[in-house]
C-alpha positions in Angstrom: -5.8 6.9 58.0 -7.4 4.6 60.4 -6.1 4.2 63.8 -4.3 0.9 63.3 -2.4 2.6 60.4 -1.5 5.2 61.9 -0.3 2.8 65.2 2.0 0.6 62.6 3.3 4.1 60.9 4.2 5.6 64.7 6.1 2.5 64.8 8.3 2.9 61.8 8.8 6.5 62.4 12.4 5.6 64.5 13.3 3.5 61.0 12.3 6.1 58.7 14.6 9.3 60.1 17.0 6.8 60.3 16.9 6.2 56.5 17.2 9.7 56.4 19.9 10.1 58.7 21.8 7.8 55.8 20.1 9.6 52.7 21.9 13.0 54.0 24.8 11.3 54.7 24.7 8.8 51.0 24.6 11.8 48.7 26.6 14.3 51.1 29.8 11.4 50.7 29.2 11.5 47.0 29.4 15.3 46.5 32.3 15.6 48.5 34.7 13.6 45.8 33.1 16.0 43.4 33.5 19.0 45.2 36.7 18.6 47.7 36.2 21.8 49.5 32.5 20.9 50.3 30.3 23.5 52.8 28.9 20.0 54.9 26.4 22.5 56.0 25.3 24.2 52.4 25.1 20.4 50.9 23.0 19.3 53.8 20.2 22.0 52.8 20.7 21.1 49.2 20.0 17.5 49.7 17.4 18.4 52.0 16.2 20.4 49.3 16.2 18.0 46.5 15.2 15.0 49.3 11.8 17.2 49.5 11.3 17.9 46.1 11.7 14.0 45.5 9.3 12.7 47.8 6.4 15.4 46.4 7.2 14.2 43.0 6.8 10.4 44.4 3.4 10.9 46.4 2.0 12.8 42.8 2.3 9.8 41.2 
């Protein structure tokens, strides 16, 4: 990656992190509608695993 692209993506790192936190909260909230006694730590692990799989799949495309 060229230097300019590295500088540009670095500028968006915090925004990307914010977006990921938002996605985790969103899907945890959705899961809690279906699972009233939701273990949030376990849900977070499952959500992160699903996010990693989704990223990998999108990267392949």
